[in-house]
DOLO-437577 format. One record per residue (C-alpha): residue in three letters; x, y, z. Coordinates in nm, 2 decimals. Example, Ala and Ser with C-alpha at 12.3 -4.5 7.8 and 13.67 -1.06 7.14 Angstrom:
2
ALA	1.23	-0.45	0.78;
SER	1.37	-0.11	0.71;
REM end
This chain:
202
GLY	0.00	0.00	0.00;
SER	0.30	0.24	-0.03;
GLY	0.27	0.31	-0.40;
LYS	0.50	0.04	-0.56;
SER	0.26	-0.06	-0.83;
THR	0.14	0.29	-0.89;
LEU	0.50	0.40	-0.94;
LEU	0.56	0.12	-1.19;
ARG	0.25	0.21	-1.39;
THR	0.36	0.57	-1.39;
MET	0.71	0.47	-1.51;
VAL	0.56	0.33	-1.83;
GLY	0.30	0.60	-1.88;
LEU	-0.01	0.40	-1.79;
GLU	-0.07	0.66	-1.52;
ARG	0.04	1.02	-1.55;
SER	0.24	1.17	-1.26;
THR	0.12	1.50	-1.12;
SER	0.48	1.62	-1.06;
GLY	0.84	1.53	-1.11;
SER	0.99	1.36	-1.41;
ILE	1.06	1.01	-1.53;
ARG	1.35	1.00	-1.78;
LEU	1.45	0.71	-2.01;
HIS	1.68	0.76	-2.31;
GLY	1.66	1.13	-2.25;
ILE	1.28	1.14	-2.28;
ASP	1.07	1.27	-1.99;
LEU	0.79	1.01	-1.99;
ALA	0.58	1.22	-1.76;
GLY	0.53	1.48	-2.03;
ALA	0.61	1.28	-2.35;
SER	0.40	1.29	-2.66;
LYS	0.21	0.98	-2.76;
THR	0.47	0.92	-3.04;
ASP	0.77	0.94	-2.80;
LEU	0.59	0.74	-2.54;
ASP	0.51	0.46	-2.78;
ALA	0.87	0.45	-2.91;
VAL	1.01	0.42	-2.55;
ARG	0.75	0.16	-2.45;
LYS	0.88	-0.07	-2.73;
LYS	1.21	-0.09	-2.54;
ILE	1.03	-0.19	-2.22;
GLY	0.89	-0.54	-2.13;
LEU	0.62	-0.53	-1.86;
SER	0.46	-0.82	-1.67;
PHE	0.16	-0.73	-1.46;
GLN	0.09	-0.88	-1.12;
GLY	-0.17	-1.13	-1.24;
GLY	0.01	-1.20	-1.57;
ALA	-0.28	-1.03	-1.77;
LEU	-0.28	-1.30	-2.03;
ILE	-0.56	-1.28	-2.28;
GLY	-0.78	-1.58	-2.19;
SER	-0.92	-1.65	-2.54;
MET	-0.57	-1.67	-2.69;
THR	-0.32	-1.96	-2.65;
VAL	0.01	-1.91	-2.47;
GLY	0.19	-1.88	-2.81;
GLU	-0.06	-1.63	-2.94;
ASN	-0.02	-1.42	-2.62;
VAL	0.36	-1.41	-2.67;
ALA	0.32	-1.33	-3.04;
LEU	0.09	-1.04	-2.99;
PRO	0.36	-0.77	-2.93;
LEU	0.54	-0.89	-3.24;
LEU	0.22	-0.88	-3.45;
GLU	0.13	-0.53	-3.32;
HIS	0.47	-0.37	-3.34;
THR	0.68	-0.54	-3.61;
ASP	0.65	-0.62	-3.98;
LEU	0.80	-0.97	-3.93;
GLU	0.68	-1.26	-4.14;
PRO	0.45	-1.51	-3.96;
SER	0.71	-1.78	-3.99;
THR	0.97	-1.56	-3.82;
ILE	0.73	-1.47	-3.54;
GLU	0.66	-1.84	-3.49;
VAL	1.03	-1.90	-3.44;
MET	1.07	-1.61	-3.20;
VAL	0.77	-1.72	-2.99;
ARG	0.93	-2.07	-2.96;
ILE	1.26	-1.91	-2.85;
LYS	1.09	-1.70	-2.58;
LEU	0.89	-1.99	-2.45;
GLN	1.21	-2.20	-2.44;
GLN	1.37	-1.93	-2.23;
VAL	1.10	-1.96	-1.97;
GLY	1.06	-2.34	-1.98;
LEU	0.72	-2.34	-2.15;
ILE	0.80	-2.47	-2.50;
LYS	0.56	-2.77	-2.45;
PHE	0.27	-2.54	-2.36;
GLN	0.26	-2.31	-2.67;
HIS	-0.09	-2.43	-2.77;
PHE	-0.24	-2.43	-2.42;
LEU	-0.49	-2.16	-2.30;
PRO	-0.41	-1.96	-1.99;
SER	-0.69	-2.14	-1.80;
GLN	-0.50	-2.47	-1.85;
LEU	-0.19	-2.34	-1.68;
SER	-0.09	-2.33	-1.31;
GLY	-0.03	-2.00	-1.14;
GLY	0.35	-2.02	-1.19;
MET	0.32	-2.12	-1.55;
LYS	0.09	-1.81	-1.62;
LYS	0.36	-1.59	-1.47;
ARG	0.63	-1.76	-1.69;
ALA	0.41	-1.70	-1.99;
ALA	0.37	-1.34	-1.90;
VAL	0.75	-1.31	-1.87;
ALA	0.79	-1.47	-2.22;
ARG	0.55	-1.21	-2.36;
ALA	0.74	-0.93	-2.19;
LEU	1.05	-1.06	-2.36;
ALA	0.89	-1.07	-2.71;
LEU	1.04	-0.74	-2.84;
ASP	1.38	-0.80	-2.68;
PRO	1.35	-0.50	-2.45;
GLU	1.63	-0.31	-2.28;
LEU	1.43	-0.29	-1.96;
LEU	1.21	-0.55	-1.79;
LEU	0.95	-0.45	-1.53;
PHE	0.78	-0.70	-1.31;
ASP	0.50	-0.63	-1.07;
GLU	0.48	-0.87	-0.78;
LEU	0.62	-1.16	-0.99;
SER	0.60	-1.42	-0.72;
ALA	0.29	-1.30	-0.53;
GLY	0.04	-1.57	-0.45;
LEU	0.27	-1.86	-0.54;
ASP	0.40	-2.14	-0.32;
PRO	0.76	-2.11	-0.20;
VAL	0.90	-2.36	-0.44;
THR	0.74	-2.20	-0.75;
ALA	0.83	-1.86	-0.63;
ARG	1.20	-1.96	-0.59;
GLU	1.19	-2.11	-0.94;
LEU	1.07	-1.78	-1.08;
ASP	1.34	-1.60	-0.89;
GLU	1.60	-1.83	-1.05;
LEU	1.45	-1.77	-1.39;
ILE	1.49	-1.39	-1.34;
LEU	1.85	-1.44	-1.24;
ARG	1.92	-1.65	-1.55;
LEU	1.76	-1.39	-1.78;
LYS	1.97	-1.12	-1.62;
MET	2.29	-1.31	-1.69;
GLN	2.19	-1.44	-2.03;
LEU	2.04	-1.12	-2.17;
GLY	2.22	-0.84	-1.99;
VAL	1.89	-0.66	-1.96;
VAL	1.80	-0.42	-1.67;
ILE	1.53	-0.57	-1.45;
LEU	1.31	-0.38	-1.21;
ILE	1.09	-0.58	-0.98;
VAL	0.81	-0.45	-0.75;
THR	0.79	-0.69	-0.46;
HIS	0.75	-0.71	-0.08;
GLU	0.87	-1.07	-0.08;
LEU	1.18	-1.07	0.14;
SER	1.32	-1.40	0.00;
SER	1.30	-1.27	-0.35;
ILE	1.47	-0.95	-0.26;
GLN	1.75	-1.13	-0.09;
MET	1.80	-1.36	-0.39;
ILE	1.76	-1.12	-0.68;
ALA	1.83	-0.76	-0.58;
ASP	2.16	-0.57	-0.65;
GLN	2.00	-0.24	-0.58;
ALA	1.69	-0.17	-0.36;
VAL	1.45	0.12	-0.33;
MET	1.21	0.11	-0.03;
LEU	0.89	0.31	-0.03;
HIS	0.68	0.41	0.28;
GLY	0.38	0.64	0.28;
GLY	0.43	0.72	-0.09;
LYS	0.79	0.84	-0.04;
VAL	1.14	0.68	-0.09;
ILE	1.29	0.62	0.25;
ALA	1.59	0.41	0.13;
SER	1.78	0.36	-0.19;
GLY	2.11	0.20	-0.29;
PRO	2.29	-0.13	-0.29;
LEU	2.09	-0.39	-0.11;
ALA	2.35	-0.45	0.16;
GLU	2.35	-0.07	0.24;
VAL	1.97	-0.05	0.25;
GLN	1.95	-0.35	0.48;
ALA	2.19	-0.19	0.72;
LEU	2.01	0.14	0.76;
ASP	1.90	0.24	1.10;
HIS	1.55	0.35	1.00;
PRO	1.24	0.22	1.18;
GLN	1.05	0.11	0.87;
VAL	1.36	-0.04	0.72;
ARG	1.44	-0.23	1.04;
ALA	1.07	-0.35	1.07;
PHE	1.08	-0.49	0.72;
PHE	1.42	-0.67	0.72;
ASP	1.41	-0.78	1.08;
REM end
């Protein structure tokens, strides 16, 4: 309830900020034109908290959607790219399944594959492991670490899951009451003598 998801949505222009600036590639997204905002968004992969897969489309069709909407690639090329993305998240055998046929963890993986579709420079995940059992949540954390190493992409994750933070984070930003109360390398943030920081990590 501190504004984590709101901040994430504001960062990609789904919500407009009332003050301040959000800069990516020299463009202030808070005041960007639709053309500039669309151009920047193509460099960002976003996975929503519930996955937000389209229920009437197969997993493969969900992953293909950004490629169909934003590229002029041939269908055969898109098919190959979809298989590559599903392979990266361990869902290659589920390309023709509907989201309703997947477990919670598999839906999250499918959403990650769709976020990867346009080979973004920045990946944003909102509560990636929320609502999952500890084993599945850890598997997702391990997937994120693999993607970080393999792709060299910047990954920003909104989460309050302490185990995920400990496993994944290099840098941490902590919000409380709609304000940033701590920011920096994870070890430094963890060591801060601030009541809310201590309450969270202890």
